[in-house]
C-alpha positions in Angstrom: 112.6 103.5 86.4 110.1 101.1 85.4 106.3 101.8 86.3 104.6 99.3 88.8 102.7 96.4 87.6 99.9 94.8 89.5 97.7 96.3 92.3 99.5 99.4 93.6 97.0 101.5 95.8 93.8 102.3 97.1 92.7 105.9 97.2 90.4 107.2 100.0 88.6 110.4 100.1 89.3 112.7 103.1 88.4 116.4 104.1 91.5 117.3 105.6 94.6 115.6 104.6 96.7 116.7 107.4 94.4 115.3 110.0 94.4 111.9 108.0 97.7 111.5 107.5 98.5 111.9 111.3 95.8 109.4 111.8 97.2 106.8 109.6 101.1 107.4 110.7 99.7 107.1 114.5 97.3 103.8 114.2 98.7 101.9 110.7 102.5 103.0 111.3 102.5 104.5 107.4 104.6 106.8 106.5 104.5 109.8 103.6 105.9 108.9 100.5 105.0 111.8 98.6 102.3 114.7 98.5 101.0 116.6 95.7 98.8 119.9 95.2 96.9 120.9 92.1 97.6 124.3 91.9 94.6 125.2 89.3 91.8 123.0 91.9 93.6 123.3 95.3 93.3 119.6 95.4 95.6 117.5 97.6 96.8 114.0 97.9 99.4 112.0 99.8 100.5 108.5 99.2 101.4 106.6 102.4 103.2 103.3 102.7 104.4 100.8 105.5 108.0 100.7 104.0 107.6 97.1 103.5 105.9 96.5 100.4 105.0 98.6 97.3 101.5 99.0 97.9 100.1 102.8 99.3 97.2 104.1 101.0 96.3 107.5 98.5 94.9 110.0 100.5 92.8 112.4 98.4 91.4 115.7 99.6 89.2 117.2 96.9 87.5 120.2 98.5 84.3 118.2 98.9 82.7 116.6 101.8 83.1 112.6 102.1 79.7 111.3 101.2 80.8 107.6 101.2 83.2 106.0 104.0 84.5 102.8 104.6 81.7 101.2 107.1 80.0 97.9 107.5 82.8 95.6 106.8 84.5 98.0 104.5 87.8 98.6 106.1 91.5 99.1 105.7 93.3 96.3 107.5 96.5 96.5 109.6 98.1 93.2 111.2 100.1 93.5 114.5 102.5 91.3 115.9 100.4 89.8 119.1 97.1 90.0 120.6 98.8 92.7 123.4 99.7 95.4 120.9 95.9 95.3 119.7 94.6 95.5 123.2 97.6 98.2 123.8 96.3 100.1 120.6 92.5 99.7 121.6 93.0 101.0 125.1 94.6 104.1 123.4 92.1 104.4 120.8 89.1 104.4 123.4 90.8 107.0 125.3 91.6 109.2 122.1 88.0 108.5 121.1 88.5 106.5 118.0 87.7 103.0 118.9 84.6 102.1 117.0 84.2 98.1 117.9 86.5 95.6 119.8 88.8 93.8 120.3 87.1 90.9 119.2 88.0 87.1 119.4 86.6 85.6 116.1 89.0 82.6 115.8 90.2 81.2 112.5 90.5 82.4 110.1 89.5 86.2 111.2 91.6 86.3 114.3 91.8 89.0 116.8 90.3 92.1 115.9 89.2 95.9 116.3 88.2 98.5 114.0 89.2 102.3 114.4 87.1 105.4 113.0 89.8 107.4 111.2 88.8 111.3 111.1 86.4 110.8 108.0 84.6 107.6 109.6 86.7 105.3 107.3 87.5 102.2 109.3 90.6 100.7 110.2 90.8 97.3 111.2 93.8 96.4 114.0 94.5 92.7 113.7 96.4 89.8 115.1 96.5 86.2 113.6 94.4 86.6 110.7 94.6 83.4 108.2 96.5 81.9 110.9 95.2 78.8 112.4 98.0 78.6 115.0 97.5 82.3 116.6 
């Protein structure tokens, strides 16, 4: 099998890989591709994908606290099918205590978006209509 060429993944440090996997499965509709654990160091990793493209998120638990997280404008982004889906997920995220900001209608090209916070404080953006003049 040929190795992947081009941009293939982003690695995100986490403190509890199982909690982070559950978050990204729930809010980003991602599924575990594979998992590994280094028996010597105890470090764990899991790659998650959406089944639509080769790109993956690699969650890495190294036994250290997460010192730097995606915040400010830093985030991972997920496009949703429509505004109603963004609204529905924001209501659920607020109820579950992970809605950080939004939803906000910023017009073209940013679209309709909201930020959620994962268990380590990394931001996940849920959006509709980004880069779509007709949305």
